[in-house]
C-alpha positions in Angstrom: 9.0 -6.8 -1.9 7.3 -3.5 -1.1 3.3 -4.2 -0.2 1.5 -1.6 -3.1 -0.7 -2.7 -4.7 -2.8 -1.3 -7.7 -6.3 -1.7 -7.5 -7.6 -3.9 -10.9 -8.8 -1.1 -13.8 -12.9 -0.8 -14.2 -13.9 -2.8 -17.3 -15.9 -1.7 -19.7 -19.5 -2.3 -20.0 -22.8 -1.9 -22.1 -26.2 -2.0 -20.3 -26.8 -5.9 -21.7 -23.8 -7.1 -21.5 -22.5 -9.0 -18.3 -19.5 -8.6 -16.5 -17.3 -11.9 -16.4 -17.7 -14.6 -14.3 -16.3 -14.0 -10.7 -14.6 -16.7 -8.8 -14.8 -18.0 -5.6 -11.0 -17.8 -4.2 -9.2 -20.6 -2.4 -5.7 -21.3 -4.6 -4.1 -18.4 -3.3 -5.4 -19.0 0.9 -4.2 -22.0 0.2 -0.6 -21.0 -1.2 -0.5 -18.9 2.2 -1.5 -21.1 4.7 1.2 -23.9 3.4 4.1 -21.1 3.1 3.1 -20.7 7.1 2.6 -24.7 7.6 6.3 -25.0 5.9 7.7 -22.1 8.3 6.8 -23.6 11.3 8.2 -27.1 10.4 11.8 -25.7 9.5 11.6 -23.7 12.8 10.8 -26.8 14.6 13.5 -28.7 12.6 15.6 -26.1 13.1 15.5 -26.1 17.0 17.8 -23.2 17.5 18.3 -24.3 21.8 20.2 -27.0 20.6 22.6 -25.7 17.9 23.0 -22.0 19.2 24.4 -20.6 22.6 21.9 -17.2 22.6 18.7 -18.2 20.7 15.9 -15.4 20.6 12.9 -15.7 22.8 14.0 -18.9 23.9 12.2 -19.0 27.0 8.7 -18.4 25.9 9.3 -19.6 21.8 11.2 -23.4 23.1 12.9 -25.0 20.4 10.9 -22.6 17.8 12.9 -20.0 19.3 15.1 -17.7 16.4 18.6 -17.9 15.6 20.5 -14.2 16.9 20.5 -11.1 14.9 23.9 -11.4 14.2 22.9 -15.1 12.2 19.9 -14.3 10.6 18.5 -10.5 11.3 14.7 -11.5 9.6 13.6 -13.5 12.5 13.9 -17.1 11.5 16.1 -20.5 11.1 19.4 -20.8 10.4 20.9 -21.2 6.8 22.1 -25.2 7.0 18.3 -25.5 7.9 16.9 -23.8 4.9 19.5 -26.0 2.6 18.2 -29.3 4.5 14.6 -28.1 3.6 15.2 -27.4 0.0 16.9 -24.0 -0.5 18.0 -23.3 -3.7 21.6 -23.6 -4.0 23.2 -23.9 -7.4 26.0 -26.1 -7.0 24.0 -29.0 -5.1 21.4 -28.4 -8.1 24.2 -28.5 -10.5 26.6 -31.1 -9.3 24.5 -33.1 -6.7 21.2 -32.9 -9.1 18.9 -31.6 -7.3 17.1 -29.7 -9.9 14.0 -30.4 -7.7 15.3 -27.4 -5.2 14.1 -25.4 -8.3 10.5 -25.5 -6.9 10.6 -26.4 -3.2 12.7 -22.7 -2.6 9.9 -21.2 -3.1 8.1 -22.3 -0.4 10.9 -21.4 2.0 10.8 -18.0 4.1 14.4 -16.9 5.7 12.2 -15.4 8.9 9.0 -14.0 9.7 9.5 -10.7 8.2 10.6 -12.0 5.1 7.4 -14.6 5.2 5.1 -11.4 6.5 6.0 -9.6 3.9 5.5 -12.0 0.5 2.7 -13.3 2.3 0.7 -10.1 2.5 1.5 -9.3 -0.9 0.1 -12.4 -2.2 -3.4 -12.1 -0.5 -3.6 -8.1 -2.1 -2.6 -9.6 -5.3 -2.9 -13.5 -5.6 -7.4 -12.8 -4.1 -8.4 -10.4 -6.8 -6.0 -12.5 -9.7 -7.9 -15.4 -8.9 -11.5 -14.2 -8.4 -10.3 -12.9 -12.1 -9.6 -15.9 -13.9 -10.0 -18.6 -11.7 -7.5 -21.1 -10.1 -5.6 -23.3 -12.1 -5.1 -20.3 -14.3 -3.4 -18.1 -11.3 -1.7 -21.3 -9.9 -0.1 -22.3 -13.3 1.1 -18.6 -13.4 2.3 -18.3 -9.8 4.4 -21.9 -9.9 5.9 -21.5 -13.8 7.0 -17.4 -12.8 8.3 -19.5 -9.4 10.3 -21.4 -11.8 11.8 -19.6 -13.6 12.6 -17.2 -10.9 14.6 -20.0 -9.5 16.6 -20.2 -12.9 17.2 -16.7 -13.4 18.9 -16.8 -9.4 20.8 -20.1 -9.9 22.4 -18.9 -13.5 23.6 -15.4 -11.3 24.2 -16.4 -8.0 25.8 -19.9 -7.0 27.9 -18.8 -4.0 24.8 -18.1 -1.6 21.3 -20.0 -1.1 17.8 -18.5 -1.7 14.4 -18.5 -0.9 10.7 -17.2 -1.0 7.6 -16.8 -3.3 9.3 -13.3 -4.4 9.9 -14.1 -7.8 6.4 -15.9 -8.6 4.8 -13.1 -6.7 6.9 -10.5 -9.1 5.3 -12.7 -12.0 1.6 -12.0 -10.7 2.6 -8.2 -11.1 4.1 -9.8 -14.2 0.8 -11.6 -15.4 -1.4 -8.7 -14.5 0.9 -6.3 -16.9 0.5 -8.4 -20.1 -3.2 -9.2 -19.0 -3.6 -5.7 -19.6 -2.3 -5.3 -22.8 -3.6 -8.0 -24.1 -6.8 -7.0 -23.2 -6.4 -2.7 -24.0 -9.3 -2.2 -25.4 -12.0 -3.3 -23.1 -10.6 -1.5 -19.9 -10.9 2.1 -18.6 -8.9 4.8 -17.6 -6.1 2.5 -19.9 -3.5 5.0 -18.8 -4.0 5.6 -15.5 -4.1 1.7 -15.4 -0.7 0.9 -16.5 0.7 4.1 -14.8 0.2 2.8 -11.5 0.9 -0.8 -12.2 4.4 0.0 -14.2 4.9 2.5 -10.8 4.6 -0.3 -8.5 6.8 -2.6 -10.1 9.6 -0.2 -10.9 9.4 0.7 -7.2 9.4 -3.4 -5.8 12.3 -4.2 -8.7 14.2 -0.8 -7.3 14.2 -2.4 -3.5 15.5 -5.2 -4.7 19.2 -3.6 -5.4 19.6 -3.5 -1.4 22.1 -6.0 -0.2 20.5 -9.7 0.7 17.6 -9.3 -1.8 17.2 -11.7 -4.8 16.9 -9.4 -7.3 17.3 -12.0 -9.8 14.6 -14.4 -8.4 12.1 -11.2 -8.9 12.9 -10.2 -12.3 12.8 -14.0 -13.6 9.5 -14.1 -12.2 8.6 -11.4 -13.5 9.5 -11.6 -17.1 8.3 -15.5 -16.6 4.8 -14.0 -15.5 5.0 -11.6 -17.8 5.2 -14.0 -21.0 3.0 -16.1 -19.2 -0.1 -13.6 -19.0 0.1 -13.2 -22.9 -0.7 -17.0 -22.8 -2.7 -17.5 -19.9 -4.9 -14.0 -19.2 -6.2 -13.2 -22.5 -10.1 -12.4 -22.5 -12.5 -12.6 -25.6 -13.6 -9.8 -26.9 -17.0 -8.3 -26.3 -18.4 -8.7 -29.1 -18.2 -12.6 -29.4 -19.4 -12.7 -25.5 -22.5 -10.5 -26.4 -23.0 -13.5 -29.4 -22.7 -16.0 -27.0 -24.8 -14.8 -24.0 -27.5 -12.6 -25.4 -29.7 -14.7 -28.1 -30.4 -17.3 -25.1 -31.2 -14.6 -22.6 -33.6 -12.8 -25.3 -35.1 -15.6 -26.3 -33.2 -15.7 -29.6 -34.2 -12.2 -30.6 -33.2 -12.1 -34.1 -32.2 -8.2 -33.2 -29.7 -9.7 -31.1 -27.7 -11.8 -34.1 -28.0 -9.0 -36.8 -24.0 -8.3 -38.1 -21.2 -10.4 -38.6 -20.0 -13.2 -36.7 -17.5 -11.7 -34.4 -14.2 -13.9 -33.7 -13.4 -15.2 -29.8 -10.2 -13.1 -30.1 -8.5 -10.3 -31.8 -5.6 -10.5 -34.2 -3.4 -8.7 -32.4 -3.8 -11.6 -29.0 -3.2 -14.4 -30.9 0.2 -12.5 -32.5 1.0 -12.0 -28.6 0.0 -15.2 -27.6 2.3 -17.0 -30.6 5.6 -14.4 -29.0 5.0 -15.4 -25.3 4.9 -18.9 -26.1 7.8 -18.9 -28.0 9.8 -16.7 -26.1 9.1 -18.7 -23.0 9.8 -22.0 -24.1 13.1 -20.8 -25.4 14.0 -19.5 -22.2 12.9 -22.4 -20.0 15.1 -24.4 -22.5 18.2 -22.3 -22.9 18.7 -21.5 -19.1 18.0 -25.1 -17.9 21.1 -26.0 -20.8 23.2 -23.4 -19.4 22.5 -24.2 -15.1 23.1 -28.2 -15.6 26.1 -27.9 -18.0 27.3 -25.3 -14.8 27.6 -22.0 -16.8 27.7 -18.8 -14.6 25.8 -16.2 -16.0 28.1 -13.5 -14.9 31.0 -14.4 -16.7 29.1 -13.2 -19.8 27.1 -10.3 -18.3 29.9 -8.4 -16.1 27.5 -5.6 -15.2 24.5 -8.0 -14.3 25.4 -8.5 -10.7 24.6 -4.6 -10.1 21.1 -5.5 -11.2 20.9 -7.3 -7.6 22.7 -5.3 -5.4 24.5 -1.7 -5.8 27.2 -1.3 -3.2 27.3 1.7 -1.4 29.2 2.9 1.6 26.3 2.0 4.0 26.4 -1.4 2.9 28.3 -4.0 0.6 27.3 -6.6 -1.9 29.3 -9.3 -1.1 27.8 -12.8 -0.7 27.2 -14.7 2.8 29.9 -17.1 1.3 33.9 -16.6 0.9 35.2 -17.5 -3.0 38.4 -19.8 -1.5 41.5 -21.2 -3.7 42.4 -24.3 -3.8 45.2 -27.0 -4.3 45.1 -30.6 -4.5 49.0 -32.7 -4.2 48.1 -35.8 -4.1 45.4 -36.8 -1.7 45.5 -33.4 0.4 43.2 -30.7 -0.6 44.4 -27.2 0.4 41.8 -24.1 0.4 42.4 -20.7 1.2 39.8 -18.0 1.9 40.1 -15.3 -0.1 38.5 -13.1 2.3 39.8 -14.0 5.4 43.2 -15.8 4.3 42.3 -18.9 6.7 43.7 -22.3 5.2 42.3 -25.5 5.9 43.7 -28.6 4.4 41.2 -32.0 3.3 42.6 -35.2 3.4 40.7 -36.0 -0.6 41.8 -37.6 -3.8 40.8 -36.8 -6.6 37.9 -34.2 -5.6 35.5 -32.9 -7.6 34.2 -29.3 -7.9 30.9 -30.4 -6.3 33.2 -31.4 -3.4 35.4 -28.4 -3.5 32.8 -25.8 -3.3 31.0 -27.5 -0.4 33.6 -27.5 1.3 34.8 -23.7 0.4 30.9 -22.9 1.4 30.9 -24.7 4.8 34.7 -23.2 5.7 34.5 -19.5 4.5 31.3 -19.0 5.1 
């Protein structure tokens, strides 16, 4: 994702009103460390020297050397290693009952460039948010948004693997947007802050239409984070904060207690909170039901594939896996790759859809 990150908008304050508490961020740096450690473990298990005749950096990196650029231009491991480590693959989630891949994939990265871009974005965005709202709310926002991104990716991309923290990062951007909207009255320079944030979001989503970028994970994470922001990032209004803090600071001076009692939140904040919880619950329930019933969301949306890749003369949007045709004759399964026309026969009786998809991906890769 692009590295441009918006500066947090300035909060309006008064002479007697304390600023919101600042938290010391530790969870976001821990997330960054966890992602780096997972990449090191992945490269150790990948062991390019053992499995590939030509590895990048073999002379000084040893078993940590990278796969050939033709196989992985991001300087990283092979697709099979990422798959073993827990990459998202819809067929394994649905037919292999490996739902845990919806979460493990957000801690894996396809290469050094992929890891560097995501971790820089996480540090710039995540630390600011953790300072403002604390580790619990930002941690939940990050994890749940990542899950939402994986869910949408699995519904639309069922012929290849997907890894990366981009969905969770877009969740943080979505949370920043909804936080600005739900706490609209306390910010100065509202329109400038909103326009800057929207520009950053549009630029990052636009990058997602390039090939080999999972924009469905970006969109799913952004939508999930946007809804979660109304739930986790709501702030109390200043009138309530003034009532709760000033009497004790000024020895219960009666002049500070005049006027009607203030509510902690405004009515529109409660309304947005309720709508967000309902929409988020419906989205996760319906999405999971569709996924585990084997639905392919592309069958119900003929144009949605353009959201993740727009084909041009300079690049193709074809998946790294080819589709294949299968025929079963008694105990013999015949596969034909649609892209290359290659054929192969397997001795396999009563083959399941899961077995066919696994063999197809191995043979037609």
